[in-house]
C-alpha positions in Angstrom: 198.8 -1.6 50.4 196.9 -4.2 48.5 196.6 -4.0 44.8 194.3 -5.9 42.4 197.3 -8.1 41.5 197.7 -9.6 45.0 194.0 -10.1 46.0 193.1 -13.6 47.3 190.0 -15.4 48.4 186.9 -13.4 49.1 188.6 -10.2 48.2 189.5 -11.5 44.8 186.2 -13.1 43.9 184.1 -10.1 45.0 186.5 -7.7 43.2 186.3 -9.7 40.0 182.5 -9.8 40.3 182.4 -6.0 40.6 184.8 -5.5 37.7 182.9 -7.8 35.4 179.3 -6.9 36.3 179.2 -3.3 37.4 180.2 -0.5 35.1 182.4 2.1 36.8 181.9 0.1 40.1 178.4 1.4 40.4 176.4 -1.0 42.6 174.7 -1.2 46.0 174.8 -3.9 48.6 171.7 -5.6 47.3 173.3 -5.9 43.9 176.1 -8.0 45.4 173.7 -10.0 47.6 172.1 -11.3 44.4 175.2 -13.4 43.9 175.0 -15.0 47.3 174.3 -18.5 45.8 177.4 -18.2 43.7 179.5 -17.5 46.8 177.9 -20.4 48.6 179.2 -22.7 45.8 182.7 -21.5 46.4 182.5 -21.5 50.2 179.8 -24.1 51.1 180.7 -24.2 54.7 180.3 -20.5 55.3 176.9 -19.8 56.8 177.4 -16.1 57.1 177.8 -15.1 53.4 176.1 -11.7 53.7 178.3 -10.7 56.7 181.4 -11.8 54.7 180.3 -9.8 51.7 180.0 -6.7 53.8 183.4 -7.3 55.5 185.0 -7.9 52.1 183.6 -4.7 50.6 185.0 -2.8 53.6 188.4 -4.4 53.0 188.3 -3.4 49.3 187.4 0.1 50.3 190.2 0.2 52.8 192.6 -1.0 50.1 191.4 2.0 48.0 190.1 -0.4 45.4 186.6 0.9 45.8 185.3 4.3 46.7 
């Protein structure tokens, strides 16, 4: 099982975004998409940012870090 302490890459940056910007982890997908340009700065060669965001949110849910 993954914990906050051993997150890396996309999992880490999206989890940190959620922790810092969304009280009680209350957000929707569009809220996260608003940060797409920030993710592009970190991963400039990734041309499927929204797909990766969705995949990462699913990962975080599967790790029981989001509900």
